[in-house]
N, C-alpha and C positions, 0 to 999 in steps of 0.2 A: 842449719840446711841456709844454703844460698838463698832460697826462695819459699814466699808461704803463700798455699792454693789461696785463691779467693774464688768463692763460689759465688756469683749474681743470682739475683731472683731469675733472671731471665736465661740465666747457664742451666740452672736448675731445670726449670720448663723445658727449654730446648731440649736437653739432652731425656728428658724424659718423655718426648713426642718423639724422640728417635727412636726411645726403646718402645714404642707403642708401633713405630713402623716395621721396626723388625719384629714384633711380634705379628703384626699382622701379615708379613709376609711370609712368616715360617706357617702361617694358618693357611694362607691361599696357595701355596705348594701343596701342600695336605688335599687340598680339595679340587678334583676335576673341573667342577663347575664354576667356579672362582677363579682358578686359573684360565680357561679358557679363554674369556674377554681379553687378558693381560698376555695372552700369547698374540690373540688379534693387534694389539697396541704394539709389540714389540716386532709386528710386520711391517709396520708402517715408516716409510723410511725418514720423514718430516717428522714424525712423532720420537723416534731413537734419536736423531742426530740433536733435537731439543732436549730432550731428556739426558746428552751428553754433557750440552753447556749449562743445564742445572745443576748438573753434578759438580762440573767447576765449581760454581758460586756456591751451593751448599757445603763442598770443602772447605771452602776457603772461610764461611760462614762460622761451621763447627771448628776450626780451628783458632777463629777469633774469639771465642767460647770460653777456651780452656784460660783462664784468667790467673793471676798471680802478682806477688809484689816483691820485688829484689832487696836482698838482705842489703843495708846500708854499710860501704867498706871501712868503716871506724866503729862497728858495733862490735862486743866481745862477745865471743863464740857460749856464755853464758846467759847471757841477757841481749839477746839479737833483737835489734831494733829493724824495722823494714821501710822502706820507703811509701808514701803516701799513693806515689803512681802506680796507677795498675794497669800490667800490660798483660798480652796475650802470647801464646803460642804463636800467633802468624804474626806480633810482633817482632819474638826473638829469629823467626826465621826470614823476614825482610833485611835485618839488620840493618844498614847503615841509610837504607830508604829512608826508614823514619827518622834517625839522626842528621842528615843531612841537611841544614836549612840554612837559608839566604836571608839577606836583610828584608826583602818584601819582593813584592812581583816579576817574575821573570819567565818569557815568553819561552814556549816548548822548544826543547832541544838549541836552549840559548846559551850561551857565551855572556851576556852582558845583563844586566840590570834594565827593567822596562821604564825605570826613569831617570833621567838625567842628575847628575850629583857634582858638587864641585871636588874634584880630585887633583892629587898632586901629580906632574909629571916633566922629568928634569926640573924640578925646583921651579916649576909654575904650576901657579893654579888655574887652572881650566874647568871648565862644565862640560861633563862626558858622562857617556854611560860606564858604570863601572865594571870589572869583571867581577863573574859570580865567586865563591868562596870554592863550592863543588864541581859545579858545572860547567863541563868543558875545562878544567883545573889542569887537564895532563898535556892541552895545546900549548904553544910557544901563543899563537896568531890566528885571527879570524878568518885568515885564508886557510887554514889546514881543516875546519871544521866542517864543511860538506864532503870534501875526500875521507874525514875518518866516519861520518853518518854512513854514508856508502858502503865501507869495509864492513864497518859492524854490522849493519841489517844483512848483509851479503855473508858475513859468518854466521849470523842469526839462521837465515834461509839454509844453508848447507847444514846448520848442528840439526834443526829440527827436522828436514829430510831424512838424516842419517838416521836419528832416533826412532822418526816413524818407520823407517824400513825396516831397522833390527826389530822393531817390535811387530810388525807384519811379519817377519821370515817366523820370527819365533811361535806367531800364532797359526800360521801356517803348517808349521810341522807338528803343532802341538794338535791341531783339529785333524789335519791328515793320518796321525797316530791313532785317534781316539776312535777316527771312523774306518781305520783298515786298509786307507787306499794312499796311491800315492801321491805325492805331494805336486805332482804336475798334474794328477785328476782332480785333486783338489782346486786347484788354482783355474783348471777349465771350469769348474762349476763356479768359484768366486766370479769369474770373469760372463759368464753367465746371465748369473743370478738364480742360480739355481741351489742356493743352499738353505734357503726356508728362512730367512733372517735377512735385513737391509745390510750384509757386510760390506759392499761397495759404498754406499753413502758416509757407513761407521768408520771405515778406513777413511774417507776424503776428510770427515769432521775431524778424526786425531791427527792426520797429519797437519791440519791448518791450525788446532791448537797447539799442535807441537812448536810447528813455525812461528805461532804470533808468540810463546812464551817464550823462545828462545831469541827473538828478534827483541823481546822487552829485556831478558837478563843482558842483552849485549849493550843495550843501549843505558837502562838503568845502573850499569855500575858508573858509569861517567856524565851522564847528562841526568836532566828533568824530561822525562818524555812528555809530559805532559803541564810543563811549566812549576809554577809555584805561586802561591797564594800572598795575600795581604801578609800576613809576618811570615813567609819566607819559606813555610810549611809544603814539602813535594806533593801536589796535584791527583799522582798517579796514587800514592799510601793513601790518602783521601778517603779515594774514590776506592780504593778496594777495600778499606776500612767500612766503608757506609755500606756495602754488600749485606754485614750482618744485621745492621738495623733494619733494612728493606726484607729479609729473609723473617726475622723476629715480628715486625708487623704484620709479615703475609702470612706467617704460620700460627701464631700463638693467639691471634685475633679467632681463629679457627677454632678452639679451643675453647672460647666463652661462647662462639656463634653456634655450634653444632649442639651441644646439649640442649639449648632453648628451643634453637629450631625444631630439633626434630622431637621433641616431647610436645611443645604446645603442637605443633603442626601436627601431628599424628593422633594426639588426645582428639584435639577439634577435629578432626575428619571423622575419628573413629564414634565418638560419645555421641556427638551434634547437640542440638535441644541447648540450654541453656550453657553449655560449657563452652558451645562452639561460639555462643553467641559472647561471652563473657573475654574469651582470647582473641576473637576479633575486634573487641572493642578495645583491646591491651595494646595491640600494634595498631592500631588505625588510631588511638589516639600518640603511640609513640613518633610513628611516621608523620605526623603532624606538628611535631617540634623539629626545629632546624637543627641537624644532626653536629652541623659547627656548633652550635650554642652548647649543647650537651658537654662536647668535646673541649670546649673554653673552660665550662665550669669545673669540671673534672680536673684539669690540667693546675687551673688555680689553687682547688681545694688543697691538690697535693703539693703545691709548692709551698702554700702557706704550710701546713705539717710540716715538709721540710724545713724552712727555716725554723718554725716553733722548737722542732726536737732536732739540733745538731747534734746530739749526742747519739740517736740512732745510726746517723750513719760518718762512718769515720772516712771514707775516703770520697771524693767527688765524682768518679766510677758509680758507687754506690746512689748518691742523690741522682745521678741522672737515669740511671738504672729503674729507679722506681717510677720516674717519672715517665720512663717507657711502659713500664708492665701496666701503669693507670690509662697509657694510653691504648694499649693492645684490650683494656678491657670494657673501655668505653664505647672504644669502635665494633668490639663483639657486641656489646648491650645495643646498638645503636643499628647494628647490620644482619639480625635474625629473621627480620618479618621477612623480607621476599622469601626465603628458603622456607619457611614455615608456612605463606600461603601455598607453594609449589606443595608441599608434602599435604596439606590438607586437603585440595583439589584431589591427588591421587589416593588419598586414604579414601575419601567418597566414594570412589568409584573400584577400589578395592574390598571396601566392606559388603558392596552387594553381590560377589561374586559368590558362586556356587559354594564353593570347598568353605568361605569363612562363614557362609548360612547353616552350613551343616556343620562346622564346628561349633558355633550357638546351641543349635538345636540339641547336640549331643552333652551340653551341659561345659565345654571347654571354657576355661576362667579367661578374663578379657585382657590379661598380662600375656597369659600364653598364647591365643589369638595372636596379639599385637608383635610376638617376640617370635613366633614361627612362621606366621603367615602375612603380615602386615611389613613388616620393620626391610625384610630379606626382598620385598619385591618395589621397595622405593628408594633401597641403598643406592642403585645408581644412579638416582636423580642426588643425594647427597654426594656420590663421587665427584660428579660434573659438576656440581658448584662450588666444591672445593677449591680445584683446578682451575675453574674459569673464575672464581673471585681472586684469586692471589694476587693477580697481575693489577685488578682493581686496587686494592689493597695498600700495595706495593707502592701507586700513584698517589693515593690519599695520603700517604706520609709524606708523600714531598709535597701537597699543595699544602696540609695542614702545616707546615715545618715553613714552607715559603710567608704563609699569613702569620706565625709566630703563636701557633699554639699547637704545635706538634711534638717533637724531641726536644731534650734538654740542648740550649745554643751551643755547652760544652761538646756535645756528642757528635762525633762523624755520622751525615746522614745526609742523603743527595739532594734533600729540600732544605735544607741546611747549607748546604755549597750551591743551590740554585739563588736562596736566599743574599747571601754572602755574593755573591756575584751582581745581583739587581744593580745596584748603585753604580757597579765598576762599568754597567755598560753604555753611560751616559759619560764618561769621560772621553776624552782624547789624548794619548788612542786610546782602544777599545779593549778592555780586559774580558777576551770572550772564551778563555780555555778552560776556567774554571764550569763555567756552564756547559760549554761541550764536552768537559768530559764526564760530569753528571749526567747530561742526556745520552751520550754513547753507552755507559752501563746501564743505566734506566734501561734505552731502548734495548738492549740485548737481550736483559733480563726478561722483559715482558712478553719481549716478543719469543722468545723460547717459552715460556710458561704460556702463551696463548698459542703456539704452535702444539705442545704437547698437550693441551688441553682439549683442542679441535682431535686428536687422537683418541684421546681419553672416550670424547662425548662418541666419537663414529663407532667406538668398540664396546660401549655398554647402553648406549640408548636405544632400544630394540627397533625406535622408528628409523632408524638409520643407520641397520644392517645390509641394505643393499650401496649403501654408499659407498664410494673406492675413491 
């Protein structure tokens, strides 16, 4: 075989979470009372546009979670040997974007390095900006760079608009056939917004994403769109690779948070008494300890364990992955208290309602009452908390990596990008594009998550039922 599959701990948990989500979707589609709120979410234009952006981020993260190791070219077929470098399907798809490296910093869409060096020109040694190896290498001189960029941007715009137009035409024909109406009638309904779902908003967002993708494809063939970093790595590639880290932090942390918050919150509110006092004491003490100290201690413990047991981790990716997993666990352990308090208060109210009192009077077990009457009525709070906390966890990773207690320095993440750009902001001229790229991608992900969370909150929170 030319490749050996590699399954990291976070890879397995990511796809386990994906299977759980698929199971929930299948269950929700079979239950009308569960399907109705999500139908309300689907009718909100901003929420669906944000969901489309999130889907793009998730697709990149899933492709980057399929890891493998390439076989060394000089190894025999009978006893194959594989490279220690762990790649992903995303790395294979981006191709030369990963391998086209320069010597050091270069500005976005530049043809020269960002710092002067001694170079030979016409037999004379002069101090000037050297040409890049890959960026703009197809051009003979710098004067042709701007017209070339304009031409490629225009070509990308045309390709993106053409692709979105073809996709929209196929959608119109398909939906018109399903509805049994003429295509012109379906288009009239689309223009008037009478389709029952935000078709115009989604069409505009798909067009925007298609145009943006086509323009990037045109430019990345011959330029470094966001420049290069200190070691000459393409910053756009690093930013895209950092998506997986942000998604893992934002999603896997909930696998630790939810069981603790749900169990302790509902149990404290339902049983009250000394059980409630004990659980309140636990999360009060936990809240009294600075979370950064717990995270730093856990990261240091994992780092010492990895250094003491190098035989357990055959690749650098495995060592970085176990630190990422430890970060998710410790962040989950320190972030469940807020949701637990919310569920405790809601459960205190629910246990006094007539149908819960009647169930207890008929001798129904506590476990059945909690499972049939309490948990379904607090599930909307759990769901709202998940989508609202996601963006906070993504930002937390950036802050923790910036202060040095986040993910492994060898792992691509927006926090490590910000940390790497910190000292470069004081140099002259300023290297700003690494920080700008991290901010742009983080802003897009967090904004989309917040807009989608707002739509979910409006649909699932009974108190927001009248909001539009």
